[in-house]
Every structure is written in C-alpha cells, then in structure tokens.
C-alpha positions as CSV (number, residue, x, y, z in Angstrom):
1,M,137.3,118.5,71.9
2,S,139.8,120.2,74.1
3,I,142.7,118.9,76.3
4,A,143.7,121.0,79.3
5,E,147.3,120.5,80.4
6,G,148.0,119.8,84.2
7,N,150.6,118.7,86.4
8,N,151.2,114.9,85.2
9,D,154.2,114.3,87.5
10,P,153.7,110.8,89.1
11,V,152.7,111.2,92.7
12,R,153.1,108.6,95.7
13,T,149.8,107.0,95.6
14,G,149.0,106.5,91.8
15,R,147.4,108.0,88.8
16,I,143.5,107.5,88.1
17,F,141.4,108.3,85.0
18,I,137.9,109.1,85.6
19,T,135.3,109.5,82.8
20,G,132.5,111.9,83.9
21,A,134.8,113.8,86.1
22,A,132.5,117.1,86.1
23,G,129.4,115.0,87.1
24,F,128.3,114.5,90.8
25,I,129.9,111.5,91.7
26,G,133.0,111.9,89.5
27,F,133.8,115.2,91.1
28,H,133.4,114.0,94.6
29,L,135.7,110.7,93.7
30,A,138.2,113.0,92.0
31,R,138.3,115.5,95.0
32,L,138.8,112.5,97.5
33,L,141.5,110.9,95.3
34,L,143.3,114.5,94.8
35,E,143.1,115.1,98.6
36,E,144.9,111.6,99.1
37,G,147.8,112.6,96.8
38,Y,146.8,110.6,93.4
39,A,147.1,112.4,90.0
40,V,143.7,112.5,88.3
41,H,143.0,112.9,85.1
42,G,139.4,113.6,84.2
43,Y,137.4,112.9,81.1
44,D,134.0,114.8,80.5
45,G,131.8,115.7,77.6
46,M,129.9,118.5,79.6
47,T,126.7,117.6,78.0
48,D,123.6,119.8,78.5
49,Y,121.5,117.2,80.0
50,Y,121.3,119.5,83.0
51,D,122.8,122.8,83.7
52,V,126.3,123.1,82.5
53,S,127.2,125.6,84.8
54,L,126.9,123.2,87.7
55,K,129.5,121.1,85.8
56,R,132.0,123.8,85.3
57,G,131.6,124.5,88.9
58,R,132.6,121.2,90.0
59,H,135.5,121.2,87.0
60,G,136.7,124.8,88.3
61,H,137.2,123.3,91.8
62,L,139.1,120.4,90.6
63,E,141.5,122.5,88.6
64,Q,142.6,123.9,91.9
65,Y,144.3,121.1,92.5
66,P,148.3,120.9,90.9
67,H,148.0,117.2,90.0
68,Y,144.5,117.2,88.3
69,S,144.6,117.5,84.7
70,S,141.5,117.1,82.0
71,T,140.2,116.4,78.7
72,T,136.9,117.8,77.4
73,A,135.5,115.5,75.0
74,M,132.6,112.8,74.4
75,L,132.9,109.1,75.2
76,E,131.9,108.3,71.5
77,D,135.0,109.8,70.2
78,H,137.3,106.7,70.4
79,E,140.3,108.4,69.2
80,T,140.3,111.5,71.6
81,L,139.5,109.1,74.4
82,M,142.6,106.9,73.6
83,E,145.0,110.1,73.3
84,A,144.1,111.2,76.7
85,A,144.6,107.6,78.4
86,R,147.6,106.7,76.5
87,L,149.1,110.3,77.5
88,F,148.2,110.1,81.0
89,R,149.1,106.3,81.4
90,P,146.7,105.6,84.4
91,D,147.1,102.8,86.9
92,A,143.3,102.7,87.0
93,I,140.3,103.7,85.0
94,V,137.1,104.5,86.7
95,H,134.5,104.8,84.3
96,L,131.3,107.0,85.7
97,A,130.5,108.6,82.6
98,A,126.9,107.9,81.2
99,Q,123.5,109.2,80.4
100,A,121.8,109.0,83.5
101,G,118.4,109.2,84.6
102,V,115.6,106.5,84.6
103,R,112.9,109.0,83.5
104,Y,114.7,110.5,80.7
105,S,115.4,107.2,79.1
106,L,111.5,107.4,78.4
107,E,111.9,110.3,76.4
108,N,115.2,110.1,74.7
109,P,116.3,106.2,74.5
110,R,118.8,106.7,71.4
111,V,121.2,109.0,73.6
112,Y,121.4,105.8,76.2
113,I,122.5,103.7,73.3
114,D,125.4,106.2,72.3
115,S,126.6,107.2,75.4
116,N,126.4,104.0,77.6
117,I,126.7,101.2,75.1
118,V,129.2,102.6,72.3
119,G,131.0,105.1,74.8
120,T,131.5,102.2,77.3
121,F,132.9,99.8,74.6
122,N,135.4,102.7,73.7
123,V,136.4,102.6,77.5
124,L,136.7,98.7,77.3
125,E,138.8,99.0,74.2
126,A,141.4,101.6,75.8
127,S,141.4,99.3,78.7
128,R,142.4,96.5,76.7
129,E,145.0,98.6,74.4
130,L,146.8,100.0,77.3
131,A,146.7,96.9,79.6
132,I,145.2,98.7,82.3
133,P,145.6,97.3,85.8
134,H,142.4,97.8,87.2
135,L,139.1,98.9,85.4
136,L,136.2,100.0,87.6
137,M,132.9,100.9,86.1
138,A,129.6,102.2,87.4
139,S,126.4,100.2,87.1
140,T,123.3,100.7,89.0
141,S,120.7,99.4,91.4
142,S,118.3,99.6,88.6
143,I,119.7,96.6,87.2
144,Y,117.7,94.5,89.8
145,G,114.5,95.7,87.9
146,A,111.4,93.5,88.9
147,N,113.4,91.7,91.5
148,E,111.1,91.6,94.8
149,K,113.7,89.6,96.8
150,M,115.4,92.1,99.2
151,P,117.9,93.4,100.2
152,F,119.4,93.0,96.6
153,A,122.5,91.0,96.6
154,E,125.1,90.8,93.9
155,L,124.6,86.9,93.1
156,D,120.5,87.7,92.8
157,K,119.3,87.2,89.2
158,A,119.1,90.4,87.4
159,D,117.3,89.8,84.0
160,E,114.2,91.9,84.3
161,Q,115.3,95.5,83.6
162,L,112.3,98.0,83.5
163,T,114.0,100.9,81.7
164,I,116.3,101.4,78.8
165,Y,118.7,103.2,81.1
166,A,118.9,100.0,83.2
167,A,119.2,98.0,80.2
168,T,122.2,99.7,78.9
169,K,123.7,99.4,82.3
170,K,123.0,95.5,82.3
171,A,124.6,95.5,78.7
172,N,127.6,97.2,80.1
173,E,128.3,94.6,82.8
174,S,128.0,91.8,80.1
175,M,130.3,93.6,77.9
176,A,132.9,94.2,80.7
177,H,132.7,90.7,81.8
178,S,133.4,89.5,78.3
179,Y,136.7,91.9,78.0
180,A,137.7,90.8,81.5
181,H,137.6,87.1,80.4
182,L,139.0,87.6,76.7
183,W,141.8,90.1,77.6
184,N,142.3,89.5,81.5
185,I,141.6,92.8,82.5
186,P,141.0,93.2,86.1
187,T,137.3,94.6,86.4
188,T,135.0,95.6,89.2
189,M,131.3,96.8,88.5
190,F,129.9,98.8,91.4
191,R,126.2,99.0,91.7
192,F,125.0,102.7,93.2
193,F,121.8,102.9,95.3
194,T,119.7,106.4,95.3
195,V,122.9,108.6,95.6
196,Y,122.5,111.9,97.3
197,G,124.6,115.0,98.5
198,S,126.2,118.4,97.8
199,W,126.9,119.1,94.2
200,G,124.3,116.7,93.2
201,R,122.5,116.7,89.9
202,P,119.3,118.9,89.6
203,D,117.1,115.8,88.4
204,L,117.8,113.8,91.7
205,A,114.7,113.8,94.1
206,S,116.7,115.6,96.8
207,F,117.7,118.6,94.6
208,K,114.2,118.9,93.1
209,F,112.4,118.6,96.5
210,V,114.7,121.3,98.1
211,D,114.2,123.7,95.1
212,A,110.4,123.2,95.1
213,I,110.2,123.8,98.8
214,L,112.3,126.7,98.9
215,A,110.2,128.3,96.2
216,G,106.9,127.5,97.7
217,K,106.1,125.0,95.1
218,P,104.6,121.4,95.6
219,I,106.8,118.4,95.4
220,D,105.5,115.4,93.5
221,I,105.5,112.4,95.6
222,Y,104.8,109.2,93.3
223,N,103.1,105.8,94.6
224,N,101.3,108.0,97.2
225,G,104.3,108.1,99.2
226,D,104.6,104.2,99.3
227,M,108.0,104.1,98.2
228,Y,111.5,103.1,99.9
229,R,114.9,103.8,98.7
230,D,118.2,102.8,99.9
231,F,119.7,106.4,100.1
232,T,123.4,106.5,100.1
233,F,125.5,109.5,100.5
234,V,127.9,110.4,98.2
235,G,130.4,110.7,100.5
236,D,130.1,107.1,101.6
237,L,130.0,106.2,97.9
238,V,133.0,107.3,96.8
239,R,134.9,106.1,100.1
240,G,133.9,102.7,98.8
241,I,134.8,103.3,95.1
242,R,138.3,104.4,96.7
243,L,138.8,101.3,98.7
244,L,137.8,99.4,95.7
245,I,140.5,100.6,93.6
246,D,142.9,98.9,95.7
247,T,141.0,95.5,95.6
248,P,141.4,94.3,91.8
249,P,139.8,91.0,91.4
250,E,141.9,88.1,90.4
251,R,141.1,85.2,88.0
252,P,140.2,82.3,90.3
253,A,141.8,78.6,89.4
254,G,138.1,77.5,89.7
255,K,134.5,77.8,91.4
256,D,135.9,76.0,94.5
257,D,138.3,79.1,95.1
258,I,135.5,81.6,95.2
259,A,134.4,82.4,98.7
260,P,130.9,82.0,99.7
261,G,128.5,85.4,98.6
262,D,131.4,86.5,96.6
263,S,130.4,87.6,93.1
264,L,133.7,87.1,91.4
265,S,133.5,85.2,88.1
266,H,134.9,81.5,87.9
267,V,136.1,82.8,84.4
268,A,137.3,85.9,84.4
269,P,138.9,88.8,87.0
270,F,135.7,90.4,87.3
271,R,133.4,91.1,90.3
272,I,130.2,93.1,91.0
273,V,129.8,95.2,94.4
274,N,126.8,96.8,95.6
275,I,127.5,100.4,97.5
276,G,124.5,101.2,99.4
277,N,123.5,102.1,102.8
278,S,121.8,98.6,103.5
279,D,119.0,100.5,105.3
280,K,115.4,100.5,103.4
281,V,114.2,104.2,104.1
282,R,110.5,105.5,103.4
283,L,110.4,108.3,101.0
284,L,108.2,110.4,103.3
285,D,111.0,109.9,105.9
286,F,113.4,111.4,103.5
287,V,111.0,114.2,102.7
288,E,110.7,114.9,106.5
289,A,114.4,115.0,107.0
290,I,114.5,117.6,104.3
291,E,111.5,119.6,105.9
292,V,113.6,119.7,109.4
293,N,116.7,120.9,107.9
294,L,115.0,123.6,105.9
295,G,112.9,124.6,108.6
296,V,109.6,124.5,106.2
297,E,107.0,122.1,105.6
298,A,106.4,120.6,101.9
299,V,103.4,121.2,99.8
300,R,103.0,117.5,99.1
301,N,101.4,116.3,95.5
302,Y,100.7,112.5,95.8
303,L,100.9,110.6,92.6
304,P,100.6,107.2,91.2
305,M,103.5,105.1,90.3
306,Q,105.6,106.1,87.4
307,K,106.5,104.1,84.5
308,G,109.4,101.9,85.0
309,D,109.7,102.8,88.7
310,V,110.1,100.2,91.3
311,P,108.5,100.6,94.8
312,A,111.6,99.7,96.6
313,T,115.4,99.5,96.5
314,W,117.5,98.2,99.3
315,A,121.1,96.9,99.1
316,D,123.2,93.9,100.6
317,S,126.5,95.9,101.0
318,S,128.1,92.7,103.1
319,L,130.4,91.9,100.0
320,L,131.9,95.6,100.1
321,E,132.5,95.4,103.8
322,R,134.2,91.9,103.6
323,L,136.5,93.2,100.8
324,T,137.4,96.7,102.0
325,G,136.5,96.8,105.9
326,F,133.9,99.9,105.1
327,R,130.3,99.8,104.9
328,P,128.5,103.4,104.1
329,N,126.6,104.6,107.3
330,T,126.0,108.3,107.0
331,S,122.1,108.9,108.4
332,I,119.7,110.5,106.4
333,M,119.5,113.2,108.9
334,D,123.3,114.0,108.5
335,G,123.4,113.4,104.9
336,I,120.6,115.9,104.0
337,A,121.9,118.6,106.5
338,E,125.1,118.5,104.4
339,F,123.1,118.7,101.2
340,V,121.0,121.5,102.5
341,A,124.0,123.5,103.7
342,W,125.7,123.2,100.3
343,H,122.5,124.1,98.4
344,R,121.9,127.4,100.5
345,G,125.6,128.3,100.1
346,Y,125.8,127.9,96.5
347,Y,122.4,129.2,95.4
348,G,122.3,131.9,98.1
349,H,119.1,131.0,99.8
C-alpha cells in the first residue's frame, strides 16, 4: 500500500474520488474531470490482470495534473480505503474498480468475489460512514444476460446472468440499492455497453483485433460473425458519467412521483442508467472499420459461440438523454480512427 501526495486544495467544481483511476475508463474520466477543474483522488490496486505498464502509463499521465492525488491499494483493504476517502473529503465517489472480463470469470471466479463483492462492500461502507453526497457505481450490459427483448431498457427484468462477472455486478446493484434505502445515500448505477477507445484494455476485442492484424495473425470471430454489439466510444461514456455526477437521484414521496421510464426506486434515492450508443452494430462491420483504418485486411478465424457470451447487446439510452441532455453518438469509424491512431503512436507501429 502506498499513498501519493497531491495538491488537495479545493477547486471550483468539487472533489471526486475515483476507484480504478488507472484503469481504462477511470483514466478517461479522471482526465476529463481534471481538465474541467475538479480535484480528483484516484484509488487503484494496479493488479496484473493485464499489462501493468499500461496502467502505470495512464497513472503517470494523470500525475501531471496539479489537482490529482492517488492511493495504490486494493479495494479489499477497508482501512486504507477509508483513510484515503476520509483525508480527501470527496463530494462524490465514482466506483469503477472491479475485476473485469467476461471470459476470465470462467477461469478464475474467486477473484471476482473478492474484488467485486468484498471490494464494493467496502466502498459502500465508506460512502455510509462519510455520508457521501453522491455515489456512482459501474455496472454492465452483461446484467441483461439471457434477455431477448432489445434494446435493453433499465426497467427490463434482469435476473438471468450468464457469467459470474455479470452475477457479481447484479449483486452490486442490489447491495447499492439496500444501502441507498437504509442510509439515504444518493446512488446512481450506470450500465456500460462494449466500451472501446484509446488507452483501452488489451483483453478487449478492439485491442486484440488491432494487435493481431498488425502482427499478421488471424483474429477470432465468434458465432461465425453473427454477433451484434452496442459499441460505445470511451469519450462518450465518460461524458455521460460526468453529467450524471450532477444529477443525484432523490428519494421520491411515492411511485406516483416517478416519471414513466425512469428507473428511480420508489423506496430509495437510487437509479440505474444505461450508457450506450443506442446502435446495434454487426461485429463484422466493426472489423471492417478496423481494416479500413489500418489499411490491412484481417485473416479471419470463424468460431462457434463462446460459453457465457450473448449474440447481441443494444442499449436504450433515452433515460440518460432525459436526465442529462446527452446521448452517445460517436460513429464506429470515428471512434476506431481515434483508437488506431493512439495504438500506433503508443506502440510505435
């Protein structure tokens, strides 16, 4: 465990504590907030699930901002988490840290319990003890599991998760709702949909495809290419989170005070919000966008569906738009162009 000192003086727009700040999404959110004048404290375990040097690269970039400070420790370390949050005095906590990866959860399910269940419990306890004005927590489109009705909406039943990763995220939503109800903690859960972009994780499809194509290796395409995803550019995702920070849910007087289509709980200041591009894109079109931007055709290795995977995801993001006035809209071609440019520059291709 180590705590890095930073400039913790209050700034105009507030103080945000981000778990997983050296991760893909956490890095982009922290950078956006810092550029807008927020003070940010990042909390990250720097685990070796993927190349730690990439996490260090993100972290090093954030350390260039004068209003950034950080703690390196695991979420399971309740005392260190509490100390860091107590010293920083955040106006909001954005809980992004988690053991990610649908496929890895088939190999090592225990780490998902430790990080996603125990770690999230510690974040909830910190939020309760410090009376945090707004807690925002990451969930996933994998929550929708075996649902066949699309686009997925927040009010749809989501009780058929297909992986332990998705099951832990569903548990997180239930845990957070109970804390919001019992301790009146304004809580927003946001469900991500297939995020991609610069500084991404090496286990993501976009990263693996670009790596393989540049190396002249075949890319694995599951379900023989009959796959659809709501690909969401990371810049759009963090803009949505940024706007939700300013939109804490309030406990309604009763069910009649909740607008149609709003996922606000009738017994807690708790809401679930999808953040997706609201556009079901064929996986093969995503591959073609990568080929165009690389100027290289992929060698395609068509395979059957993987265990725990789903053939399609597609977000209904109308609630996000009603709450914030924003809807993700970066096209696949523009988003992939940004990712490929970063990848070539970072790895010197």
